[in-house]
Every structure is written in C-alpha cells, then in structure tokens.
DSSP file (Angstrom, degrees, kcal/mol; ACC not computed):
  #  RESIDUE AA STRUCTURE BP1 BP2  ACC     N-H-->O    O-->H-N    N-H-->O    O-->H-N    TCO  KAPPA ALPHA  PHI   PSI    X-CA   Y-CA   Z-CA
    1    1 A M              0   0    0      0, 0.0     2,-0.4     0, 0.0     0, 0.0   0.000 360.0 360.0 360.0 119.5   -8.9   39.7  -18.9
    2    2 A S        -     0   0    0      0, 0.0     2,-0.4     0, 0.0     0, 0.0  -0.878 360.0-126.5-115.3 148.1  -12.5   38.6  -19.4
    3    3 A F        -     0   0    0     -2,-0.4     2,-0.1     4,-0.0     0, 0.0  -0.750  21.4-147.3 -93.5 136.8  -14.9   37.4  -16.8
    4    4 A G     >  -     0   0    0     -2,-0.4     4,-2.0     1,-0.1     5,-0.2  -0.278  35.1 -92.2 -89.3-178.2  -16.7   34.1  -17.3
    5    5 A I  H  > S+     0   0    0      1,-0.2     4,-1.9     2,-0.2     5,-0.1   0.846 124.4  52.5 -66.0 -34.4  -20.2   33.2  -16.2
    6    6 A W  H  > S+     0   0    0      2,-0.2     4,-2.3     1,-0.2    -1,-0.2   0.910 108.7  48.7 -70.4 -41.8  -18.9   31.8  -12.9
    7    7 A E  H  > S+     0   0    0      1,-0.2     4,-2.3     2,-0.2    -2,-0.2   0.923 112.6  48.2 -63.9 -43.4  -17.0   34.9  -12.0
    8    8 A L  H  X S+     0   0    0     -4,-2.0     4,-2.3     1,-0.2    -1,-0.2   0.887 110.8  52.0 -64.2 -38.2  -19.9   37.1  -12.8
    9    9 A G  H  X S+     0   0    0     -4,-1.9     4,-2.1     2,-0.2    -2,-0.2   0.914 109.7  48.4 -63.1 -43.6  -22.2   34.8  -10.7
   10   10 A I  H  X S+     0   0    0     -4,-2.3     4,-2.3     2,-0.2    -2,-0.2   0.910 111.5  50.1 -63.6 -42.3  -20.0   35.0   -7.7
   11   11 A I  H  X S+     0   0    0     -4,-2.3     4,-2.4     1,-0.2    -2,-0.2   0.909 110.2  50.7 -62.6 -41.8  -19.7   38.8   -8.0
   12   12 A M  H  X S+     0   0    0     -4,-2.3     4,-2.3     1,-0.2    -1,-0.2   0.883 110.0  49.9 -64.5 -38.4  -23.5   39.0   -8.2
   13   13 A V  H  X S+     0   0    0     -4,-2.1     4,-2.2     2,-0.2    -1,-0.2   0.916 111.1  48.9 -65.8 -42.9  -24.0   36.9   -5.1
   14   14 A I  H  X S+     0   0    0     -4,-2.3     4,-2.2     2,-0.2    -2,-0.2   0.918 112.1  48.3 -63.4 -43.6  -21.5   39.0   -3.1
   15   15 A V  H  X S+     0   0    0     -4,-2.4     4,-2.6     1,-0.2     5,-0.4   0.907 111.1  51.0 -63.8 -41.3  -23.2   42.2   -4.1
   16   16 A A  H  X S+     0   0    0     -4,-2.3     4,-1.9     1,-0.2    -1,-0.2   0.877 111.2  48.5 -64.0 -37.2  -26.6   40.7   -3.2
   17   17 A L  H  < S+     0   0    0     -4,-2.2    -1,-0.2     2,-0.2    -2,-0.2   0.878 114.1  46.2 -69.7 -37.2  -25.3   39.7    0.2
   18   18 A L  H  < S+     0   0    0     -4,-2.2    -2,-0.2    -5,-0.2    -1,-0.2   0.935 128.5  21.3 -71.0 -46.7  -23.7   43.1    0.9
   19   19 A F  H  < S-     0   0    0     -4,-2.6     4,-0.4    -5,-0.2    -3,-0.2   0.715 102.1-126.4 -99.4 -23.3  -26.7   45.3   -0.2
   20   20 A G     X  -     0   0    0     -4,-1.9     4,-1.8    -5,-0.4     5,-0.1   0.121  24.9 -91.7  86.5 152.5  -29.7   43.0    0.1
   21   21 A T  H  > S+     0   0    0      1,-0.2     4,-2.1     2,-0.2     5,-0.1   0.836 122.2  54.8 -72.5 -32.0  -32.2   42.3   -2.6
   22   22 A K  H  > S+     0   0    0      2,-0.2     4,-2.1     1,-0.2    -1,-0.2   0.917 109.3  47.4 -67.0 -41.8  -34.6   45.0   -1.5
   23   23 A K  H  > S+     0   0    0     -4,-0.4     4,-2.2     1,-0.2    -2,-0.2   0.909 112.1  49.6 -66.0 -41.7  -32.0   47.7   -1.8
   24   24 A L  H  X S+     0   0    0     -4,-1.8     4,-2.3     1,-0.2    -1,-0.2   0.880 110.2  51.9 -64.9 -37.4  -30.8   46.4   -5.2
   25   25 A G  H  X S+     0   0    0     -4,-2.1     4,-2.2     2,-0.2    -2,-0.2   0.898 110.8  46.8 -64.9 -40.9  -34.4   46.4   -6.4
   26   26 A S  H  X S+     0   0    0     -4,-2.1     4,-2.5     2,-0.2    -2,-0.2   0.874 111.3  51.5 -70.6 -35.4  -35.0   50.0   -5.3
   27   27 A I  H  X S+     0   0    0     -4,-2.2     4,-2.4     2,-0.2    -2,-0.2   0.921 110.7  48.9 -64.7 -42.6  -31.7   51.1   -6.9
   28   28 A G  H  X S+     0   0    0     -4,-2.3     4,-2.2     2,-0.2    -2,-0.2   0.903 112.1  48.3 -63.1 -41.6  -32.7   49.4  -10.2
   29   29 A G  H  X S+     0   0    0     -4,-2.2     4,-2.3     2,-0.2    -2,-0.2   0.911 112.1  48.6 -64.9 -42.9  -36.1   51.1  -10.1
   30   30 A D  H  X S+     0   0    0     -4,-2.5     4,-2.1     1,-0.2    -2,-0.2   0.896 111.5  49.9 -63.8 -40.0  -34.6   54.5   -9.4
   31   31 A L  H  X S+     0   0    0     -4,-2.4     4,-2.2     2,-0.2    -2,-0.2   0.904 110.2  50.6 -65.4 -40.9  -32.1   54.1  -12.2
   32   32 A G  H  X S+     0   0    0     -4,-2.2     4,-2.3     1,-0.2    -2,-0.2   0.906 110.7  48.6 -62.9 -42.3  -34.9   53.1  -14.6
   33   33 A N  H  X S+     0   0    0     -4,-2.3     4,-2.4     2,-0.2    -1,-0.2   0.872 110.3  52.1 -65.5 -36.8  -37.0   56.2  -13.7
   34   34 A A  H  X S+     0   0    0     -4,-2.1     4,-2.1     2,-0.2    -2,-0.2   0.916 110.9  46.5 -66.0 -42.5  -34.0   58.4  -14.1
   35   35 A I  H  X S+     0   0    0     -4,-2.2     4,-2.4     2,-0.2    -2,-0.2   0.904 112.5  50.9 -66.0 -40.7  -33.3   57.1  -17.6
   36   36 A K  H  X S+     0   0    0     -4,-2.3     4,-2.3     1,-0.2    -2,-0.2   0.919 111.3  47.7 -63.0 -44.1  -36.9   57.4  -18.5
   37   37 A G  H  X S+     0   0    0     -4,-2.4     4,-2.2     2,-0.2    -1,-0.2   0.878 110.6  52.1 -63.7 -38.4  -37.0   61.0  -17.3
   38   38 A F  H  X S+     0   0    0     -4,-2.1     4,-2.1     2,-0.2    -2,-0.2   0.921 110.2  47.9 -64.3 -44.4  -33.8   61.8  -19.2
   39   39 A R  H  X S+     0   0    0     -4,-2.4     4,-2.4     1,-0.2    -2,-0.2   0.908 112.3  49.1 -63.7 -42.0  -35.2   60.4  -22.4
   40   40 A N  H  X S+     0   0    0     -4,-2.3     4,-2.5     1,-0.2    -1,-0.2   0.888 109.9  51.9 -64.8 -38.4  -38.5   62.3  -22.0
   41   41 A A  H  X S+     0   0    0     -4,-2.2     4,-1.2     2,-0.2    -1,-0.2   0.891 111.3  46.8 -65.8 -38.9  -36.6   65.5  -21.3
   42   42 A I  H  X S+     0   0    0     -4,-2.1     4,-0.9     2,-0.2    -2,-0.2   0.913 113.8  48.0 -68.3 -41.6  -34.5   65.1  -24.5
   43   43 A K  H  < S+     0   0    0     -4,-2.4     3,-0.3     1,-0.2    -2,-0.2   0.889 115.9  43.6 -67.2 -39.1  -37.5   64.3  -26.6
   44   44 A D  H  < S+     0   0    0     -4,-2.5    -1,-0.2     1,-0.2    -2,-0.2   0.671 100.6  72.6 -79.2 -17.8  -39.5   67.3  -25.2
   45   45 A D  H  < S+     0   0    0     -4,-1.2    -1,-0.2     1,-0.3    -2,-0.2   0.879 108.7  26.3 -67.1 -39.5  -36.6   69.7  -25.5
   46   46 A D    ><  +     0   0    0     -4,-0.9     3,-1.1    -3,-0.3    -1,-0.3  -0.767  67.4 173.7-128.0  85.0  -36.6   70.0  -29.3
   47   47 A P  T 3  S+     0   0    0      0, 0.0     3,-0.3     0, 0.0    -1,-0.1   0.788  80.1  43.2 -68.1 -27.2  -40.1   69.3  -30.6
   48   48 A D  T >  S+     0   0    0      1,-0.2     3,-1.0     2,-0.1     5,-0.0  -0.213  70.5 128.1-110.7  44.1  -39.4   70.1  -34.3
   49   49 A S  T <   +     0   0    0     -3,-1.1    -1,-0.2     1,-0.2     4,-0.1   0.740  69.8  58.9 -70.3 -22.0  -36.1   68.4  -34.6
   50   50 A G  T 3  S+     0   0    0     -3,-0.3    -1,-0.2     2,-0.1     2,-0.2   0.624  91.1  87.6 -81.4 -13.0  -37.3   66.5  -37.7
   51   51 A K  S <  S-     0   0    0     -3,-1.0     2,-0.8     1,-0.1    -3,-0.0  -0.526  88.6-107.8 -87.7 153.9  -38.0   69.8  -39.6
   52   52 A D        +     0   0    0     -2,-0.2     3,-0.3     1,-0.1    -2,-0.1  -0.716  37.2 177.0 -80.0 113.5  -35.5   71.6  -41.7
   53   53 A S        +     0   0    0     -2,-0.8    -1,-0.1     1,-0.2    -2,-0.0   0.050  46.1 109.4-107.2  24.7  -34.7   74.7  -39.7
   54   54 A S        -     0   0    0      1,-0.1    -1,-0.2     2,-0.1     3,-0.1   0.841  63.9-153.0 -71.2 -30.8  -32.0   76.2  -42.0
   55   55 A G        +     0   0    0     -3,-0.3    -1,-0.1     1,-0.2     2,-0.1   0.612  42.0 144.5  71.9  10.4  -34.3   79.0  -43.0
   56   56 A G        -     0   0    0      1,-0.1     2,-0.3     0, 0.0    -1,-0.2  -0.345  48.7-116.8 -81.3 164.1  -32.5   79.3  -46.4
   57   57 A K        -     0   0    0     -3,-0.1     2,-0.6    -2,-0.1    -1,-0.1  -0.761  16.7-133.2-100.4 146.8  -34.1   80.1  -49.7
   58   58 A V        -     0   0    0     -2,-0.3     2,-0.6     2,-0.0     0, 0.0  -0.888  19.5-165.1 -99.3 121.9  -34.2   77.8  -52.7
   59   59 A I        -     0   0    0     -2,-0.6     2,-0.3     2,-0.1    -2,-0.0  -0.935   6.6-156.4-110.6 118.8  -33.2   79.5  -55.9
   60   60 A E        +     0   0    0     -2,-0.6     2,-0.3     2,-0.0    -2,-0.0  -0.689  42.7  76.9 -95.6 148.1  -34.0   77.6  -59.0
   61   61 A G  S    S-     0   0    0     -2,-0.3     2,-0.2     2,-0.0    -2,-0.1  -0.804  78.6 -51.0 143.6 177.6  -32.2   78.1  -62.3
   62   62 A E        -     0   0    0     -2,-0.3     2,-0.5     1,-0.1    -2,-0.0  -0.529  50.2-118.8 -84.0 150.1  -29.1   77.3  -64.1
   63   63 A V        -     0   0    0     -2,-0.2     2,-0.5     2,-0.0    -1,-0.1  -0.766  26.2-155.6 -89.2 127.2  -25.7   77.9  -62.6
   64   64 A E        -     0   0    0     -2,-0.5     2,-0.6     4,-0.0     3,-0.0  -0.896   4.7-146.6-106.9 131.4  -23.6   80.3  -64.6
   65   65 A D    >   -     0   0    0     -2,-0.5     3,-0.6     1,-0.1    -2,-0.0  -0.845   2.0-153.7 -96.0 124.3  -19.8   80.2  -64.3
   66   66 A G  T 3  S+     0   0    0     -2,-0.6    -1,-0.1     1,-0.3     2,-0.1   0.604  89.9  58.2 -72.5 -10.9  -18.2   83.6  -64.7
   67   67 A Q  T >  S+     0   0    0      3,-0.1     3,-1.5     2,-0.0    -1,-0.3  -0.382  72.4 170.4-116.7  53.4  -15.0   82.1  -66.0
   68   68 A K  T <   +     0   0    0     -3,-0.6    -4,-0.0     1,-0.2    -2,-0.0  -0.408  68.9  17.8 -66.3 138.1  -16.2   80.2  -69.1
   69   69 A G  T 3  S+     0   0    0      1,-0.3    -1,-0.2    -2,-0.1    -2,-0.0   0.236 100.6 107.3  87.6 -14.4  -13.3   78.9  -71.2
   70   70 A K  S <  S-     0   0    0     -3,-1.5    -1,-0.3     1,-0.0    -3,-0.1  -0.814  72.3-119.3 -98.0 136.7  -10.7   79.2  -68.4
   71   71 A P        -     0   0    0      0, 0.0     2,-0.2     0, 0.0    -1,-0.0  -0.392  35.8 -98.9 -70.4 151.2   -9.4   76.0  -66.8
   72   72 A A        -     0   0    0     -2,-0.1     2,-0.3     1,-0.1     0, 0.0  -0.491  35.7-130.6 -70.8 135.7  -10.0   75.7  -63.0
   73   73 A E              0   0    0     -2,-0.2    -1,-0.1     1,-0.1    -3,-0.0  -0.677 360.0 360.0 -88.2 141.2   -7.0   76.6  -61.0
   74   74 A S              0   0    0     -2,-0.3    -1,-0.1     0, 0.0    -2,-0.0   0.404 360.0 360.0-123.9 360.0   -5.9   74.2  -58.3
C-alpha cells in the first residue's frame, strides 16, 4: 500500500490542525539541533579515525615457504 500525493497532503493538514504550525516548527528545530549535536559528538569522539591504528610492524623481504617441493594439502 503506497500513499499518493493527495493522501500525504491530507495527513499533513490534519497534523497541522492538531498540533499547530508553531509547535511543528519548534519540534523540527529541536530535531535538527539534536541531529547536529549527534553528528558533532560522533566526529569529535574519534579524532584520528583516518589514521592506521593497527600498530603493526612492516617486515620487508621475500617470503620463504618451509615446505618447498611439497604440494599444498587441502
């Protein structure tokens, strides 16, 4: 069941009549501030998220297989 443009319009008019336009505006503003605060908190929570924090060492050189000449077992 999908809503068309007319059904959504009627629902919006009913909601505006029930709550009033001032109340809906303040709810929208409060919701926007909450989302903005949430995004800022996530961004500030991990300042070096772009850096590699594995702390591992890079060892350069050739890989030696201890089982040369033997087929791999599966």
